[in-house]
C-alpha positions as CSV (number, residue, x, y, z in Angstrom):
1,M,0.2,-0.2,0.4
2,S,1.5,3.1,-1.3
3,F,1.7,6.5,1.1
4,E,-0.2,8.7,-1.2
5,S,-2.8,5.7,-0.9
6,W,-2.3,5.1,3.2
7,S,-2.8,9.2,3.5
8,L,-6.5,9.2,1.1
9,F,-7.7,6.4,3.8
10,C,-6.6,7.8,7.3
11,I,-8.9,11.1,5.6
12,A,-11.4,9.7,4.3
13,S,-11.5,7.6,7.6
14,L,-11.7,10.8,9.6
15,L,-14.0,11.9,7.7
16,V,-16.9,9.0,8.3
17,I,-15.6,8.6,12.3
18,L,-16.4,12.6,12.7
19,I,-19.4,11.8,11.5
20,P,-21.7,12.1,15.0
21,G,-23.7,8.5,15.7
22,P,-24.9,6.7,18.2
23,L,-21.6,5.5,19.4
24,S,-20.5,8.9,20.0
25,L,-23.3,10.1,22.1
26,L,-22.2,6.8,24.0
27,M,-18.8,8.1,24.7
28,V,-20.2,11.4,25.2
29,A,-22.5,10.3,27.9
30,N,-19.9,8.2,30.2
31,S,-17.6,11.1,29.7
32,L,-19.7,13.2,31.6
33,N,-21.3,11.0,33.4
34,H,-18.3,8.5,34.9
35,G,-14.7,10.8,33.6
36,I,-12.6,9.6,30.6
37,R,-10.4,7.7,32.7
38,R,-13.7,5.4,34.0
39,S,-14.7,5.4,30.5
40,L,-11.9,4.3,29.1
41,P,-13.4,0.6,28.6
42,A,-16.3,1.6,26.7
43,F,-13.7,3.9,23.7
44,V,-12.1,0.2,23.6
45,G,-14.8,-1.4,23.5
46,G,-16.3,1.0,20.4
47,T,-13.0,0.5,18.9
48,L,-12.8,-3.2,19.1
49,A,-16.6,-3.6,17.3
50,S,-14.6,-1.5,14.9
51,L,-12.0,-4.0,14.2
52,T,-14.3,-6.6,14.4
53,L,-16.4,-5.5,11.5
54,L,-13.2,-4.2,9.4
55,T,-12.5,-8.1,9.9
56,A,-15.7,-9.3,9.1
57,S,-15.7,-7.4,6.0
58,A,-12.6,-8.3,5.0
59,T,-13.3,-11.6,5.3
60,G,-16.7,-11.9,3.0
61,L,-19.4,-11.4,6.1
62,G,-20.4,-8.6,4.1
63,A,-21.3,-10.9,0.9
64,L,-23.2,-12.9,3.2
65,L,-25.1,-10.3,4.6
66,A,-25.3,-8.4,1.7
67,A,-27.2,-11.8,-0.4
68,S,-29.3,-13.0,2.9
69,E,-32.1,-10.2,3.6
70,T,-33.5,-12.3,6.8
71,L,-29.7,-12.6,8.7
72,F,-29.5,-8.7,7.5
73,S,-32.8,-8.0,8.9
74,V,-32.4,-9.8,12.0
75,I,-29.2,-7.9,13.1
76,R,-30.4,-4.8,12.5
77,Y,-33.4,-5.2,14.2
78,A,-31.1,-6.5,17.5
79,G,-29.5,-3.3,17.1
80,A,-32.2,-1.1,17.4
81,C,-33.7,-2.6,20.2
82,Y,-30.6,-2.4,21.9
83,L,-30.4,1.3,21.3
84,I,-34.6,1.4,22.8
85,W,-32.8,-0.2,25.5
86,L,-29.6,1.7,25.9
87,G,-32.3,5.0,25.6
88,Y,-34.1,3.6,29.0
89,K,-31.1,2.6,31.1
90,A,-30.1,5.8,30.0
91,W,-33.8,7.1,31.8
92,R,-33.2,6.1,34.4
93,E,-29.9,6.9,35.3
94,A,-31.2,9.8,34.9
95,A,-34.2,9.7,36.9
96,Q,-31.6,7.8,39.7
97,G,-29.6,11.0,39.5
98,T,-32.0,13.4,40.9
99,Q,-33.1,11.1,43.5
100,A,-29.9,10.5,44.6
101,S,-28.3,14.3,43.6
102,D,-26.2,14.3,47.1
103,A,-25.2,10.8,47.3
104,P,-21.7,9.4,46.3
105,P,-21.6,8.1,42.7
106,V,-21.3,4.7,41.8
107,K,-18.5,3.5,39.9
108,P,-19.5,1.3,36.6
109,L,-18.1,-1.6,36.7
110,A,-15.5,-2.0,33.5
111,S,-16.5,-4.9,32.2
112,R,-20.3,-3.4,31.6
113,L,-19.1,-0.1,29.9
114,F,-16.6,-2.4,27.5
115,M,-19.8,-4.5,26.8
116,R,-22.3,-1.8,26.4
117,A,-20.1,0.3,23.8
118,F,-18.9,-3.3,22.1
119,T,-22.5,-4.5,21.7
120,L,-23.8,-0.9,20.3
121,G,-20.8,-1.1,18.1
122,I,-21.2,-4.8,16.5
123,S,-25.1,-4.3,16.3
124,N,-25.7,-2.4,13.1
125,P,-25.0,-4.6,9.6
126,K,-24.8,-1.5,7.9
127,D,-21.2,-0.9,9.1
128,I,-20.1,-3.6,7.5
129,L,-21.8,-3.1,4.3
130,F,-20.1,0.1,4.3
131,F,-16.4,-1.3,4.8
132,V,-17.4,-3.7,2.0
133,A,-17.9,-0.4,0.1
134,F,-15.7,1.1,1.6
135,L,-11.6,-0.5,1.4
136,P,-11.3,-1.9,-2.0
137,Q,-11.6,1.5,-3.0
138,F,-8.0,2.0,-1.4
139,I,-6.5,-1.3,-2.1
140,S,-3.7,-1.8,-5.2
141,P,-4.4,-4.7,-6.9
142,D,-0.9,-4.9,-7.8
143,T,-0.1,-5.7,-3.6
144,A,-0.5,-8.4,-2.0
145,L,-4.1,-7.9,0.0
146,L,-3.4,-9.2,3.2
147,P,-0.8,-6.2,4.5
148,Q,-2.5,-4.2,3.0
149,L,-6.0,-5.0,4.6
150,L,-3.7,-5.0,8.1
151,V,-2.8,-1.5,7.8
152,M,-6.2,-0.1,6.9
153,C,-7.7,-2.4,10.1
154,L,-4.8,-0.7,12.3
155,S,-4.8,2.5,11.4
156,W,-8.9,3.1,11.5
157,C,-9.1,1.4,14.4
158,L,-6.0,4.0,16.2
159,L,-8.4,6.5,13.8
160,D,-11.2,5.7,15.6
161,L,-9.9,5.8,19.4
162,I,-8.6,9.1,18.6
163,C,-11.6,10.4,17.8
164,K,-13.5,9.0,20.3
165,L,-11.2,10.5,22.7
166,I,-12.4,14.0,21.4
167,Y,-15.1,13.7,22.0
168,G,-14.8,12.1,25.5
169,G,-13.0,15.2,25.9
170,G,-14.5,17.6,24.5
171,A,-17.6,16.8,26.9
172,R,-15.2,16.8,30.3
173,L,-14.6,20.1,28.8
174,L,-18.2,20.8,29.2
175,S,-19.0,18.8,31.8
176,P,-18.4,22.5,34.4
177,V,-21.5,23.9,32.4
178,L,-23.6,20.5,31.6
179,K,-23.2,19.4,35.2
180,N,-24.5,22.7,36.5
181,G,-27.5,22.4,38.5
182,R,-30.1,19.7,36.8
183,N,-28.5,20.0,33.5
184,L,-26.8,16.3,33.4
185,E,-30.5,15.2,33.9
186,H,-31.7,17.2,31.2
187,F,-28.6,15.7,28.4
188,N,-29.3,11.9,30.2
189,R,-33.0,12.4,29.3
190,A,-32.0,14.0,26.2
191,S,-29.3,11.4,25.4
192,A,-32.3,8.7,26.3
193,G,-34.7,10.1,23.8
194,L,-32.0,9.8,20.9
195,F,-31.5,6.1,21.4
196,V,-35.5,5.5,21.5
197,G,-35.8,7.8,18.7
198,I,-33.1,6.1,16.5
199,G,-33.9,2.6,17.3
200,G,-37.8,3.1,16.8
201,V,-36.8,4.7,13.6
202,V,-34.5,1.6,12.4
203,L,-37.4,-0.7,13.6
204,I,-40.5,1.0,11.4
205,K,-37.9,1.5,8.1
């Protein structure tokens, strides 16, 4: 893979990753509610989900999903239900935060944060189809395929992790405002509404 192709791939990947989505919203919510250091398992979980989808695309699972409408629908609906469940959890956390605002904050389990982000990231079959269409644009037919895929996967994961940390860092910078009074509760309720809304749109499409 030439440096030129790799540079174009990184630029295109960065533009795609920076587009806000449900996973970005989850990173922001985690950073606001738990801090960046405690949210690191979630950042890793989201990035590992991207790596898994990239690998699945490179090994041909994307072609299987494209050929099987039933399999694609099952995964899509499962992802939509999970989004709605995340919305329910965010709403409950907002309510609990209001009822116990003077109580010491509960430290979340690292494994729970990791699995929540990983499950959200892995449950979108459209990402696999996107990678199937995206990766070949930067592959050189005159060079061995495996090293090129390895470079692209590692580059994407690094950029993905950096962007997630940027979202989390931005949220922490705004935390004095968002955590003032009932603002955090309003943010959590708004996040819950967005999660449920996105999940609902997917279900009725």
